[in-house]
N, C-alpha and C positions, 0 to 999 in steps of 0.2 A: 937924143930926144927922149924924154920920159913919157912913155905911153902907158895909159891905164885902160884896161878893158873892164866892162861892166856887164855882168849877167844878172838880170832882174827877172828872168824867166827860167823855168826848168828845161832849158834848151835854147834854141835860137829862132828868132823871128816870130811873126804872128801867124802861126800855122797850127794844124792839128798836133797834139802832143807827140805822137810818134815821129812826125816829120821834124818837129823842133829838136827832139833827141837825136835823130839821125844827123841833122845838120851840125849839132854841137859835137858829136863824135867825130865827124869828118873834119870840121874846123880845128878842133883841139888836137887831133892826131897830126894834122899838117903843121900846126903851130909848134907842137913839141919837137917835130923833126926839122923845123926851120932854124936857120942861123940867127935870124932877127926875132927877138922875143920882147914882149912888153915888160916893163918894170914890175907891174902889179896887175892882179886881176881881183876885182871886187865882186862879191856875191851878196845880194840882198833880195828881199821879197821871195818869190818862189825860186830864185836862182840858188838859194842856199841848198836846195835839194841836190844840186849837182855835186856837192862835196861830201854827201852822206852815203852811208851804207846802201848798196844796191844800185848806185849811179853807174851808168854806162861809160862815163868819162873819167872815172877814178884813175885808171892807168895813165892817161894822158896828163891829168892834173898833177899826179905824183911825179911824172917826168919833168914837167915844167917847174915844179917846186924844187926838185933836185938840181935843176939848171939855174936856180937863183931867182926865179919869178916869185914874188911875194903874193900869197893868196890870202885875202882878208875876207872873213865871213861874218855877217851881221848877227850878233848875239840875240838881239830883240826878235829877229825873224826866226832864228832857230827855236827860241822859246815859244813863239807863237805857234809854230808847226809841231812842237813837241819833239824836236830833232836834236836837242843839245847833246845827247849821249850817242848819236849816230854819226857824228863828224869823223871822217876818215883822213882828210887832208886839209891843210891850210891852218890859219891862225884865227881863232875866234876873237872878234873885236867889236867895238861899239860904233855908233854913228860918228863920234868925234874922229875916229881913225879913218872912216870912209870919207868924211868931209875933208880932212887934211889931205888925203890921197888925191881927191878930185881937185882941190885948190892948188896943189903943187904940180899937177900933171901939165905937160906941155900939149898933150893930145889925149882926149878921152874918146873911146869907141864903145858905144852901147850896142850890145848884141842881143 
């Protein structure tokens, strides 16, 4: 089953920023060590901050990418936040790629 995860926040859930970040670290560390992984993870809106310099989850995202998980990052969002030159992991793409990933997914999980 092709599963796609979506990060639209700089962390997980609707919580204070520190808690969102803590949850993302815990989730992604467990996911990186899990045998079952998603096909792709999409990052848009504030979620693009997770793939940038200084992010607490870079180690886990790097492990996931090395394991074959495709990481797609919204270029429009990076430009909006002035982060285009801060990306440390993943492939920068546009909304057409994000749309295609969502349309071809068998299961989408929004975090």
